Steps between C-alpha positions, in 0.01 A plus 500: 500500500188639348536568125344806335205456266569517131287744298243250400465366854473870631244584240282198586536571875408857469201421266376254765530739797379821339199344312403285792496801730311716246238215449443448876480871546248538221284205624510627848404862391225349290361291787504803740319716231225234436453341839582538857782245470876523428705240326604333827139493620391343183766237516395404860136470392582283207715259714237475759214455245694206341575340834296217661232659726629850386764477753886472542744484786675839528838340439383340179338820383820698574713242312255523195502880494880525573428712794684494841281373784491855649401655173225252445367544861486882440333461151247250625417726784430790263282263289324383819400853602339534163310170540670315208661218709506389863759327698403186682679240710600184302263246590752211514774717659408760770854663457448615146232718326350511158388768271140446403337667199168658610183538288591867457843406391366254242251772377777754470709250302210414276438867432859580418595187311341582151665850474830369639519218262414741218799712618728190502389434143555847386826568681666164457322219304398710187887564422591143496448211262460129578879452485571779733254376762647160475858625535402741795313212680799262445762757615306640796381167628852358505634804675216500753571132578875554544452806713238328716720192551799728574306697764381170658852361522641827659241471789 
């Protein structure tokens, strides 16, 4: 039987959901206003820029983005049409494919990053002190690890 949330639990839950959605929407709006990227595009470009040889297997990229394989295929397809990424066969496994960051994608990321990081600071970081940042990092790292493990076990 599922128990109801007490008032403190409900307040925390609502604060997380509502503020997270507002923050992600504001960051997405800001990216769209200042670049030709949206938040999902930016995240794809960041992950590929940090990957060895600027490439990741599609399954790994979907997992890191928390996208379904079909959603990632569609999204990468839209980015491919804009020249930001390309899809290439995996060199060590002809059955799989990799998303590869193009020079144009890296340039778009480099152009968007300074303004986006300023928006992250203005919309998120500036309202937090060191203790807040440490607590958020601790809580959301723990939650992320638990949820990732639970998802892996369910497959």
